[in-house]
N, CA, C and O atoms as CSV, one atom per row, in Angstrom:
chain,resi,resn,atom,element,x,y,z
A,1,MET,N,N,42.247,109.637,-230.055
A,1,MET,CA,C,41.045,110.372,-229.741
A,1,MET,C,C,40.379,109.702,-228.537
A,1,MET,O,O,40.375,108.476,-228.427
A,2,PRO,N,N,39.826,110.498,-227.651
A,2,PRO,CA,C,39.100,109.900,-226.531
A,2,PRO,C,C,37.805,109.236,-227.008
A,2,PRO,O,O,37.152,109.733,-227.926
A,3,ARG,N,N,37.445,108.143,-226.398
A,3,ARG,CA,C,36.213,107.425,-226.748
A,3,ARG,C,C,35.277,107.458,-225.551
A,3,ARG,O,O,35.654,107.117,-224.430
A,4,PHE,N,N,34.049,107.877,-225.821
A,4,PHE,CA,C,33.033,107.942,-224.778
A,4,PHE,C,C,31.864,107.061,-225.174
A,4,PHE,O,O,31.544,106.936,-226.357
A,5,ASP,N,N,31.226,106.450,-224.187
A,5,ASP,CA,C,30.009,105.660,-224.401
A,5,ASP,C,C,28.993,106.134,-223.388
A,5,ASP,O,O,29.174,105.978,-222.180
A,6,ALA,N,N,27.916,106.719,-223.900
A,6,ALA,CA,C,26.870,107.292,-223.036
A,6,ALA,C,C,27.470,108.300,-222.068
A,6,ALA,O,O,27.072,108.366,-220.905
A,7,GLY,N,N,28.436,109.091,-222.554
A,7,GLY,CA,C,29.043,110.130,-221.736
A,7,GLY,C,C,30.124,109.636,-220.794
A,7,GLY,O,O,30.711,110.429,-220.058
A,8,VAL,N,N,30.397,108.336,-220.806
A,8,VAL,CA,C,31.414,107.765,-219.919
A,8,VAL,C,C,32.677,107.498,-220.735
A,8,VAL,O,O,32.636,106.849,-221.780
A,9,PHE,N,N,33.795,108.011,-220.235
A,9,PHE,CA,C,35.095,107.805,-220.909
A,9,PHE,C,C,35.441,106.316,-220.899
A,9,PHE,O,O,35.488,105.692,-219.839
A,10,LYS,N,N,35.684,105.747,-222.090
A,10,LYS,CA,C,36.025,104.323,-222.231
A,10,LYS,C,C,37.489,104.093,-222.598
A,10,LYS,O,O,37.977,102.967,-222.499
A,11,GLY,N,N,38.184,105.123,-223.012
A,11,GLY,CA,C,39.579,104.971,-223.402
A,11,GLY,C,C,39.889,105.818,-224.612
A,11,GLY,O,O,39.141,106.728,-224.967
A,12,PHE,N,N,41.005,105.502,-225.238
A,12,PHE,CA,C,41.431,106.221,-226.428
A,12,PHE,C,C,41.417,105.292,-227.632
A,12,PHE,O,O,41.669,104.092,-227.520
A,13,ILE,N,N,41.117,105.876,-228.783
A,13,ILE,CA,C,41.162,105.154,-230.047
A,13,ILE,C,C,42.112,105.920,-230.958
A,13,ILE,O,O,42.049,107.146,-231.042
A,14,GLY,N,N,42.983,105.201,-231.631
A,14,GLY,CA,C,43.906,105.869,-232.543
A,14,GLY,C,C,44.742,104.866,-233.291
A,14,GLY,O,O,44.583,103.654,-233.141
A,15,THR,N,N,45.601,105.372,-234.070
A,15,THR,CA,C,46.523,104.525,-234.814
A,15,THR,C,C,47.935,105.045,-234.591
A,15,THR,O,O,48.152,106.216,-234.280
A,16,ALA,N,N,48.862,104.154,-234.759
A,16,ALA,CA,C,50.277,104.513,-234.646
A,16,ALA,C,C,51.048,103.759,-235.708
A,16,ALA,O,O,50.652,102.681,-236.150
A,17,MET,N,N,52.133,104.341,-236.097
A,17,MET,CA,C,52.967,103.693,-237.094
A,17,MET,C,C,54.413,103.807,-236.637
A,17,MET,O,O,54.879,104.886,-236.272
A,18,ASP,N,N,55.102,102.704,-236.662
A,18,ASP,CA,C,56.519,102.698,-236.305
A,18,ASP,C,C,57.307,103.144,-237.527
A,18,ASP,O,O,57.314,102.462,-238.551
A,19,VAL,N,N,57.969,104.288,-237.417
A,19,VAL,CA,C,58.722,104.840,-238.547
A,19,VAL,C,C,60.221,104.613,-238.390
A,19,VAL,O,O,61.024,105.216,-239.102
A,20,THR,N,N,60.594,103.747,-237.459
A,20,THR,CA,C,62.008,103.488,-237.194
A,20,THR,C,C,62.725,103.016,-238.452
A,20,THR,O,O,63.797,103.526,-238.780
A,21,GLU,N,N,62.150,102.051,-239.156
A,21,GLU,CA,C,62.796,101.522,-240.364
A,21,GLU,C,C,62.890,102.599,-241.453
A,21,GLU,O,O,63.912,102.712,-242.130
A,22,GLN,N,N,61.827,103.384,-241.617
A,22,GLN,CA,C,61.838,104.456,-242.613
A,22,GLN,C,C,62.925,105.475,-242.290
A,22,GLN,O,O,63.639,105.921,-243.188
A,23,GLU,N,N,63.058,105.846,-241.028
A,23,GLU,CA,C,64.104,106.787,-240.625
A,23,GLU,C,C,65.491,106.211,-240.875
A,23,GLU,O,O,66.391,106.918,-241.330
A,24,HIS,N,N,65.662,104.921,-240.576
A,24,HIS,CA,C,66.945,104.274,-240.831
A,24,HIS,C,C,67.283,104.297,-242.322
A,24,HIS,O,O,68.412,104.606,-242.704
A,25,LEU,N,N,66.300,103.969,-243.156
A,25,LEU,CA,C,66.523,103.956,-244.611
A,25,LEU,C,C,66.809,105.367,-245.137
A,25,LEU,O,O,67.634,105.542,-246.034
A,26,THR,N,N,66.132,106.361,-244.584
A,26,THR,CA,C,66.373,107.756,-245.000
A,26,THR,C,C,67.791,108.174,-244.660
A,26,THR,O,O,68.466,108.790,-245.485
A,27,ARG,N,N,68.254,107.851,-243.457
A,27,ARG,CA,C,69.629,108.190,-243.066
A,27,ARG,C,C,70.640,107.455,-243.950
A,27,ARG,O,O,71.654,108.035,-244.338
A,28,GLU,N,N,70.376,106.195,-244.269
A,28,GLU,CA,C,71.278,105.423,-245.136
A,28,GLU,C,C,71.327,106.028,-246.532
A,28,GLU,O,O,72.401,106.133,-247.125
A,29,LEU,N,N,70.186,106.424,-247.057
A,29,LEU,CA,C,70.145,107.049,-248.380
A,29,LEU,C,C,70.951,108.346,-248.396
A,29,LEU,O,O,71.713,108.596,-249.330
A,30,ARG,N,N,70.782,109.163,-247.366
A,30,ARG,CA,C,71.550,110.426,-247.285
A,30,ARG,C,C,73.039,110.161,-247.181
A,30,ARG,O,O,73.841,110.888,-247.765
A,31,ARG,N,N,73.416,109.129,-246.445
A,31,ARG,CA,C,74.836,108.767,-246.319
A,31,ARG,C,C,75.399,108.370,-247.678
A,31,ARG,O,O,76.484,108.810,-248.057
A,32,ARG,N,N,74.670,107.548,-248.400
A,32,ARG,CA,C,75.129,107.107,-249.729
A,32,ARG,C,C,75.175,108.263,-250.725
A,32,ARG,O,O,76.083,108.338,-251.552
A,33,GLU,N,N,74.204,109.155,-250.645
A,33,GLU,CA,C,74.217,110.333,-251.515
A,33,GLU,C,C,75.444,111.205,-251.228
A,33,GLU,O,O,76.044,111.760,-252.149
A,34,ALA,N,N,75.807,111.322,-249.960
A,34,ALA,CA,C,77.000,112.102,-249.593
A,34,ALA,C,C,78.260,111.444,-250.136
A,34,ALA,O,O,79.153,112.138,-250.623
A,35,TYR,N,N,78.351,110.112,-250.063
A,35,TYR,CA,C,79.500,109.406,-250.632
A,35,TYR,C,C,79.589,109.610,-252.136
A,35,TYR,O,O,80.675,109.831,-252.671
A,36,LEU,N,N,78.449,109.536,-252.821
A,36,LEU,CA,C,78.428,109.733,-254.271
A,36,LEU,C,C,78.858,111.149,-254.624
A,36,LEU,O,O,79.653,111.350,-255.543
A,37,ALA,N,N,78.331,112.133,-253.893
A,37,ALA,CA,C,78.700,113.526,-254.169
A,37,ALA,C,C,80.198,113.741,-253.961
A,37,ALA,O,O,80.840,114.426,-254.756
A,38,GLU,N,N,80.757,113.162,-252.898
A,38,GLU,CA,C,82.192,113.302,-252.644
A,38,GLU,C,C,83.015,112.606,-253.721
A,38,GLU,O,O,84.037,113.139,-254.153
A,39,ALA,N,N,82.586,111.421,-254.163
A,39,ALA,CA,C,83.305,110.717,-255.224
A,39,ALA,C,C,83.271,111.522,-256.523
A,39,ALA,O,O,84.270,111.590,-257.239
A,40,GLN,N,N,82.123,112.132,-256.826
A,40,GLN,CA,C,82.029,112.955,-258.031
A,40,GLN,C,C,82.931,114.174,-257.920
A,40,GLN,O,O,83.586,114.552,-258.891
A,41,ARG,N,N,82.969,114.791,-256.746
A,41,ARG,CA,C,83.817,115.961,-256.540
A,41,ARG,C,C,85.289,115.593,-256.731
A,41,ARG,O,O,86.029,116.301,-257.414
A,42,LEU,N,N,85.706,114.482,-256.121
A,42,LEU,CA,C,87.116,114.074,-256.199
A,42,LEU,C,C,87.527,113.651,-257.602
A,42,LEU,O,O,88.664,113.886,-258.012
A,43,SER,N,N,86.615,113.032,-258.339
A,43,SER,CA,C,86.934,112.540,-259.681
A,43,SER,C,C,86.564,113.532,-260.790
A,43,SER,O,O,86.820,113.286,-261.969
A,44,HIS,N,N,85.961,114.652,-260.392
A,44,HIS,CA,C,85.507,115.654,-261.374
A,44,HIS,C,C,84.582,115.013,-262.405
A,44,HIS,O,O,84.697,115.252,-263.607
A,45,THR,N,N,83.663,114.195,-261.900
A,45,THR,CA,C,82.698,113.499,-262.738
A,45,THR,C,C,81.296,113.821,-262.242
A,45,THR,O,O,80.946,113.467,-261.116
A,46,GLY,N,N,80.505,114.473,-263.046
A,46,GLY,CA,C,79.141,114.799,-262.650
A,46,GLY,C,C,78.178,113.724,-263.105
A,46,GLY,O,O,78.553,112.786,-263.809
A,47,SER,N,N,76.943,113.874,-262.694
A,47,SER,CA,C,75.894,112.960,-263.156
A,47,SER,C,C,74.647,113.786,-263.425
A,47,SER,O,O,74.520,114.918,-262.958
A,48,PHE,N,N,73.730,113.201,-264.185
A,48,PHE,CA,C,72.502,113.889,-264.502
A,48,PHE,C,C,71.377,112.877,-264.617
A,48,PHE,O,O,71.614,111.676,-264.743
A,49,GLY,N,N,70.186,113.364,-264.575
A,49,GLY,CA,C,69.003,112.527,-264.775
A,49,GLY,C,C,68.015,113.284,-265.633
A,49,GLY,O,O,68.080,114.504,-265.777
A,50,TRP,N,N,67.093,112.516,-266.199
A,50,TRP,CA,C,66.080,113.123,-267.066
A,50,TRP,C,C,64.753,112.439,-266.786
A,50,TRP,O,O,64.617,111.232,-266.985
A,51,ARG,N,N,63.777,113.207,-266.327
A,51,ARG,CA,C,62.433,112.677,-266.113
A,51,ARG,C,C,61.677,112.826,-267.418
A,51,ARG,O,O,61.210,113.911,-267.763
A,52,ILE,N,N,61.566,111.742,-268.125
A,52,ILE,CA,C,60.975,111.770,-269.462
A,52,ILE,C,C,59.533,112.267,-269.416
A,52,ILE,O,O,59.093,112.999,-270.302
A,53,SER,N,N,58.803,111.866,-268.383
A,53,SER,CA,C,57.381,112.249,-268.305
A,53,SER,C,C,57.184,113.763,-268.210
A,53,SER,O,O,56.171,114.280,-268.682
A,54,THR,N,N,58.135,114.480,-267.609
A,54,THR,CA,C,58.003,115.932,-267.457
A,54,THR,C,C,59.029,116.711,-268.281
A,54,THR,O,O,58.885,117.919,-268.471
A,55,GLY,N,N,60.058,116.027,-268.767
A,55,GLY,CA,C,61.131,116.698,-269.495
A,55,GLY,C,C,62.146,117.346,-268.584
A,55,GLY,O,O,63.091,117.977,-269.058
A,56,GLU,N,N,61.967,117.201,-267.279
A,56,GLU,CA,C,62.873,117.833,-266.314
A,56,GLU,C,C,64.246,117.175,-266.341
A,56,GLU,O,O,64.357,115.949,-266.344
A,57,ILE,N,N,65.292,117.999,-266.362
A,57,ILE,CA,C,66.679,117.528,-266.323
A,57,ILE,C,C,67.238,117.854,-264.960
A,57,ILE,O,O,67.082,118.969,-264.461
A,58,LEU,N,N,67.893,116.873,-264.356
A,58,LEU,CA,C,68.473,117.019,-263.017
A,58,LEU,C,C,69.965,116.870,-263.104
A,58,LEU,O,O,70.459,115.959,-263.769
A,59,TRP,N,N,70.706,117.755,-262.439
A,59,TRP,CA,C,72.169,117.690,-262.423
A,59,TRP,C,C,72.668,117.523,-260.998
A,59,TRP,O,O,72.062,118.015,-260.046
A,60,SER,N,N,73.773,116.827,-260.874
A,60,SER,CA,C,74.447,116.759,-259.576
A,60,SER,C,C,75.185,118.073,-259.335
A,60,SER,O,O,75.378,118.873,-260.250
A,61,GLU,N,N,75.590,118.275,-258.094
A,61,GLU,CA,C,76.353,119.487,-257.752
A,61,GLU,C,C,77.606,119.602,-258.621
A,61,GLU,O,O,77.961,120.693,-259.066
A,62,GLU,N,N,78.268,118.474,-258.859
A,62,GLU,CA,C,79.502,118.490,-259.641
A,62,GLU,C,C,79.217,118.839,-261.098
A,62,GLU,O,O,80.050,119.479,-261.739
A,63,THR,N,N,78.083,118.445,-261.632
A,63,THR,CA,C,77.732,118.802,-263.005
A,63,THR,C,C,77.565,120.312,-263.139
A,63,THR,O,O,78.008,120.908,-264.120
A,64,PHE,N,N,76.917,120.933,-262.135
A,64,PHE,CA,C,76.811,122.398,-262.152
A,64,PHE,C,C,78.209,123.019,-262.160
A,64,PHE,O,O,78.460,123.974,-262.894
A,65,ARG,N,N,79.117,122.479,-261.347
A,65,ARG,CA,C,80.468,123.021,-261.269
A,65,ARG,C,C,81.202,122.833,-262.596
A,65,ARG,O,O,81.860,123.754,-263.078
A,66,ILE,N,N,81.090,121.643,-263.184
A,66,ILE,CA,C,81.774,121.341,-264.443
A,66,ILE,C,C,81.312,122.304,-265.546
A,66,ILE,O,O,82.137,122.848,-266.280
A,67,PHE,N,N,80.005,122.512,-265.658
A,67,PHE,CA,C,79.470,123.392,-266.685
A,67,PHE,C,C,79.528,124.864,-266.289
A,67,PHE,O,O,79.146,125.732,-267.074
A,68,GLN,N,N,79.997,125.147,-265.094
A,68,GLN,CA,C,80.177,126.517,-264.588
A,68,GLN,C,C,78.854,127.291,-264.543
A,68,GLN,O,O,78.773,128.441,-264.975
A,69,TYR,N,N,77.832,126.635,-264.014
A,69,TYR,CA,C,76.548,127.290,-263.806
A,69,TYR,C,C,76.256,127.347,-262.318
A,69,TYR,O,O,76.646,126.461,-261.557
A,70,ASP,N,N,75.565,128.403,-261.919
A,70,ASP,CA,C,75.106,128.538,-260.547
A,70,ASP,C,C,74.054,127.467,-260.257
A,70,ASP,O,O,73.309,127.062,-261.149
A,71,ARG,N,N,74.001,127.017,-259.020
A,71,ARG,CA,C,73.084,125.946,-258.606
A,71,ARG,C,C,71.620,126.326,-258.831
A,71,ARG,O,O,70.762,125.449,-258.927
A,72,THR,N,N,71.330,127.621,-258.916
A,72,THR,CA,C,69.946,128.067,-259.118
A,72,THR,C,C,69.520,128.022,-260.585
A,72,THR,O,O,68.344,128.209,-260.897
A,73,THR,N,N,70.475,127.775,-261.485
A,73,THR,CA,C,70.176,127.698,-262.915
A,73,THR,C,C,69.395,126.424,-263.207
A,73,THR,O,O,69.746,125.352,-262.715
A,74,LYS,N,N,68.344,126.538,-263.999
A,74,LYS,CA,C,67.567,125.368,-264.387
A,74,LYS,C,C,68.275,124.652,-265.534
A,74,LYS,O,O,68.468,125.237,-266.600
A,75,PRO,N,N,68.667,123.388,-265.328
A,75,PRO,CA,C,69.379,122.654,-266.377
A,75,PRO,C,C,68.499,122.418,-267.605
A,75,PRO,O,O,67.331,122.043,-267.496
A,76,THR,N,N,69.094,122.647,-268.767
A,76,THR,CA,C,68.405,122.375,-270.035
A,76,THR,C,C,69.408,121.771,-271.007
A,76,THR,O,O,70.620,121.901,-270.832
A,77,LEU,N,N,68.894,121.121,-272.018
A,77,LEU,CA,C,69.751,120.570,-273.061
A,77,LEU,C,C,70.514,121.685,-273.766
A,77,LEU,O,O,71.675,121.507,-274.135
A,78,ALA,N,N,69.870,122.830,-273.952
A,78,ALA,CA,C,70.514,123.973,-274.612
A,78,ALA,C,C,71.755,124.433,-273.831
A,78,ALA,O,O,72.764,124.793,-274.437
A,79,LEU,N,N,71.686,124.423,-272.497
A,79,LEU,CA,C,72.838,124.815,-271.686
A,79,LEU,C,C,74.008,123.843,-271.894
A,79,LEU,O,O,75.158,124.262,-272.019
A,80,VAL,N,N,73.703,122.562,-271.929
A,80,VAL,CA,C,74.751,121.562,-272.145
A,80,VAL,C,C,75.390,121.769,-273.507
A,80,VAL,O,O,76.615,121.798,-273.629
A,81,LEU,N,N,74.565,121.912,-274.519
A,81,LEU,CA,C,75.093,122.088,-275.875
A,81,LEU,C,C,75.917,123.369,-275.987
A,81,LEU,O,O,76.954,123.390,-276.649
A,82,GLU,N,N,75.451,124.431,-275.340
A,82,GLU,CA,C,76.181,125.690,-275.400
A,82,GLU,C,C,77.572,125.538,-274.788
A,82,GLU,O,O,78.548,126.022,-275.361
A,83,ARG,N,N,77.680,124.880,-273.644
A,83,ARG,CA,C,78.988,124.666,-273.010
A,83,ARG,C,C,79.843,123.712,-273.829
A,83,ARG,O,O,81.044,123.933,-273.981
A,84,PHE,N,N,79.248,122.670,-274.351
A,84,PHE,CA,C,79.992,121.691,-275.132
A,84,PHE,C,C,80.549,122.327,-276.405
A,84,PHE,O,O,81.724,122.153,-276.727
A,85,ILE,N,N,79.719,123.050,-277.113
A,85,ILE,CA,C,80.156,123.681,-278.364
A,85,ILE,C,C,81.232,124.723,-278.087
A,85,ILE,O,O,82.212,124.805,-278.828
A,86,ARG,N,N,81.069,125.517,-277.041
A,86,ARG,CA,C,82.036,126.559,-276.699
A,86,ARG,C,C,83.404,125.925,-276.351
A,86,ARG,O,O,84.444,126.466,-276.724
A,87,ARG,N,N,83.403,124.806,-275.655
A,87,ARG,CA,C,84.673,124.174,-275.243
A,87,ARG,C,C,85.288,123.369,-276.380
A,87,ARG,O,O,86.510,123.257,-276.475
A,88,THR,N,N,84.449,122.812,-277.238
A,88,THR,CA,C,84.970,121.975,-278.310
A,88,THR,C,C,85.442,122.786,-279.507
A,88,THR,O,O,86.482,122.498,-280.099
A,89,TRP,N,N,84.663,123.803,-279.854
A,89,TRP,CA,C,84.986,124.643,-281.006
A,89,TRP,C,C,85.012,126.114,-280.574
A,89,TRP,O,O,84.074,126.854,-280.872
A,90,PRO,N,N,86.055,126.544,-279.888
A,90,PRO,CA,C,86.103,127.954,-279.460
A,90,PRO,C,C,86.120,128.899,-280.646
A,90,PRO,O,O,86.614,128.571,-281.724
A,91,SER,N,N,85.569,130.074,-280.420
A,91,SER,CA,C,85.527,131.087,-281.495
A,91,SER,C,C,86.900,131.622,-281.791
A,91,SER,O,O,87.054,132.478,-282.662
């Protein structure tokens, strides 16, 4: 922002933040996530997470493929049980 004193321009005042390290870490995280996704695809091994505070269940891309659900499907415990029961004890 420009700074004035008695109507006379004195300079600029502001803040800046170097985000170089944050950008580097973000790129590294994305690279590692890509390696994990590829390893899961090659090994046919999915992964999941569960946010206990909200009850939200998170699936990897491979988990969606394994359970044969579209990526837009919201993961639930009922979906897992339905697929497990159907594959373990077919009608």
